[in-house]
N, C-alpha and C positions, 0 to 999 in steps of 0.2 A: 464228434468227427474226429478223425486222424490228422494232424497236422506236423508238418515239420518246421523245425524252428532252428535257425542258425544264430548264434550269440557270442560275444567275447566272454572270455572266462574272467568273471570277477566276482567279488563279495556281492554285487547287487543281482547278479544272474545265477547264482550257484543255489539259493535256496529252491529255486524253479528245477534246476536241472537234477537235485538231489531227491527230488519229490516233497519237500517241506510245503511248498506251495503249489496247488492244483489250478488249472484254467477250468473255470467252470463249462461243462460240455464238451471238453476236448480232450482226446487223448494225445498227448505233446510226445514227439520222438524230438530231442532235444540234443544238436550238437554245439560243443564248445570249442572255440578255435581263436587265435590271432586276430586281430581285428583286420590287418591286411590281407590275410588269406581269406577272411570270411568276405570282403567287400569284394574281391577280385572273383569269388565264386558268384557272387550274388549279382554284381552287374555285367558280368560276360555271360552266366549261364542260368541266371533268376532261379538258383537251386532249392531255396527254401519258401516255403508259404508266408513265414511270418520271419522277419531279419532284424537285427540291429543295423543302421543304414546311416550313412554318414550325411548329416543334415544338410549340407550346401549342394550335394549330389540331390537328394530327396527334391529340394527346390528346382533344380534343372530338369529333373523327370516330369515336373508338372508342367513344362513346355511341351513336351512331347505329345501327339494327337492320342496316343493310347494311356496317357496317364497312369501306368502299371501299379502303383501302390497308393495305397492311403496310409497316411501317418496318424500314429494314434501318439498323444500328448504325453509320452513317457520317455525320459531321456537317460539310457543305460550310461552315458558317459557325458561329463561336465568337467570342464577344466578351465582355473584362471591361467592364458597363456604365455603371460610376460615372462614368466620363468621358463619358456621353450624358445627364447630368443637368443641366440649365442653368437659370440663374436671371435675372432682369430686374435690372438696376441701378438700378432704382427701387424695387425691392423691398428691405425690412430684413431677410429672411431671411438666416441665415449657416449655420446647419445644416439639415440633412434634418429635425431633429425640428420645426424652427421651421415646416415646411410643415404643420402640424395646424390646421385650419380654414382653410387657405388655398386658392388653385386652381391646380393643376396641368394643362399642356396634354398631351394623348397623341392622336395619331392615329387608335391604332387600339389598343382596350382591352385585347383578348387577343394583342397580338403579344408575342413571347418578350421583348422589351427591356422592355416594361410589365410583364410577368411577374416577369423576374428583379429588376427595380428595386424593384418593391413589396417583393418578398420580403426582399431585401438589407435595403432602407431600416427595413422591418419588424423583422428578427431583430439586426441590427447597429448601426442608427443610431437607434432609438428612435421611429419614426415610425410609428403605426398605420396599417395600408393602408386602413382604412375613415375617417380623419379627414380627409383632403383632399377638395375638390371637383374631379372629372376634367371638364376642359374637352375636347371632342371635336370634332376639326376637321380642316380640311388644314393639312400643315406650311407649304407655300410660298404658299397662295392659299385663298379660300374653296371648300368643298365643300358640294355639294347632297346629298349621299346618300352611301352606302357602296358602294364598287365590288363587294364582295361582303357577304353576310350576316354581320351584326356579333349579339352578344349582350352585354347589359348587364345583369351580374347584380344579384340584390336585395343590399341592404345597403351600396351605394355611391350617392354622390352626383354626378348628372352634369348637365353643360349643355353644349348642342350649338351651336356657333357656325357660322354660313354667312356672316357677313358680312366675314372677314376670316381669313387664315392665323395659323397658332399662332406662328410666328417675329415678325410684325409686333405681334400682341397681346401678347407676351413683351416686345419692346423698349420698346413704349409703357406697359407696367406693368399692363395690364389682366389678367394673368394673373403669379402669381409665380414659376412655374417651369415646365420641360418635362421631359418624358420622352420620349424621340426616337431612334429607330435611325440618324438621319442630322442632323449637326449644322445647326442653322439657320442661314440665308444672315446673319443679323443678329448673329452670332458669329464674329470677337471684338472687332469695331469698330462695331457697332451697336447698343450699348445693352444686349448680353446678356455674362453671364460664365458660366463654370461654378460650380457652388453649391460643388463642393469644388475648393478653389484647386491642391490638388496631388493632383489625380485619380488619377494614375499609381501614386502611393504607396499609396493608399487601396485601390485594385485589388490590389497586390501582398500589402498586409495581409490584405486578403480573402482571397487565394488561399493565404498561409502559415495563416491559420485553418482554412480549409474543404478545402483541396485541391481545389477545384473550378474548373475552367475552364468558363463556362457554353457550352452550345450554343445557336443561335439556330434553325438549320435542320437538319431531318432528311432525309435519303434515303427516298422512298416509292416504292413500285411497287404498280401497281394489285394488290387482293388475289386477284382471279379468275386474273390470268396467273401470278402466284405459286404459286396453288394446280396451275394447269395444267401449270406448269413448274417443279415443285421445285427444279430445281437452279439456276435463275434468281437468289435472292436471294444465293446464295454467289458467283456469278459477279459480281455487281454490286459485292459487299463487295470481292472481289479487285481489280477495276477500279478501284474509286475509291480503295482504299488506295493502289494503285501510283500514281496520279494525285498525291494529297498527296504521297507522298514524294518524287514527282519536282518538286513546288512547292517543298518544304524544299532538294532538291539544287540547284536553280536560284537559290536565294537563297543558298546557300553558295558558290555559284561568283562569286567576285569579281573574274575577269579581265574582264568585261564586266557591270557591275551589272544586274541584272535588274528593278530599279525605280528612282526618282528619290532615292532617300535615300542620302546620302553615306556613312553608317555601317552600312549594311544587315547587313554580316558581323558588326559589333561587336553591332548589336542583335539578331541571332541568337541568339549566343552569351550573349547577356545572358538572353534569355528562357528557353534551355534551361539556364542555371544554376539558375533560379528554378524553373521548371516541370518540369523534367527533358527529356531527349532526346525523349522520344514525347508531347509536350504535346498535341499534335494525334491522339490515338490514337482508331483503331476499335475496334468490337468491343463487346460486352456486357459482359465482365467489366470492363474499364477504365474503363466510363463508368455501371456501376452507381449509384454514388452519385449523380453528377450528375443522372441521370434521376429517381431517387428524390426528390432534392431539387425538381426541376422540378415533378414531380407533386404533392408537398405543396403547392407554390405556387399550382399550380394549383385545388388542393381548395380552399385559404384564401381564393382569390379568388372561389370560387364559379362556376369555369369549368367545373368538372366535379363530379360526385357520386361516381363509383367510385374507391375507392385502388388503382389498377393497381399491378401487380407488373411490372417488365420480366422476361422471360422469352425463352428459345429457343422456336421454332415450328417444327413438322414436321420434329423431328429434325436442323436444319440450325444448325450450332453458331453461325454468324454472324448469324442473322435475329433481329429483336426482333418479338414480339407481346404486348401486354398484354391 
């Protein structure tokens, strides 16, 4: 069958796009693009048959009557997000707990980066998720509206800013902190600092405490297609897992560095010593604790009301349906 795929442009997806990996039984028409553009297309127009998709938004979609997507437990994007928490040099906040009653910028309230950060700060750093005011706006410039429909749950204080971007507001001290998926342009030399000075160590400590490497995105297929072709979820799982494995192999090949990082191989070895050789694992079994925590955080945020349990679907071991 011929399928359209929308994916972010990363080392984990390029083997598929370049034809180094085939999806069994599928003629794949693959489009790579920036994640925000990709999500806007998919959420507003459902452009692609198979897509990289924001994890929390997928959980929200399961409460729709049509349940449009089925998730495959393959995670194209993961990130320890404590390094994505920034503060203004003009603010006196020194710890996450200091943000109670303060103003935190965030571009999209239900983005996975925000869900994970609110949960981690609540559980591990003493900041009640409801204590700050969340300032909604564009990261690098004003935004007049949401590119795709947003939901702002009760119990939180929200402020919408359309006059300036959050990066500028943070540098000016008009907000105290920023939760973001992308570092602001005003860091590190524009009046913005990381709230946790040694964020890498904090993220390592978080992993040692929980064993969780948070997923930001999940792979989804239109549910009607998965039901019509029950072999498709497993084929997608196989291909994307192979593509991620190739990304790791490319990183380990030090004959010609795959990135600009001079200590690329050493950084890979360091990560594998801490996280294990299969730290970017696919499959439901390896990811059930992480998914359960993401569900708990979405429930606590009021983004969903159903305590979903990740499970297999249609007897295919690698697929996930809640």
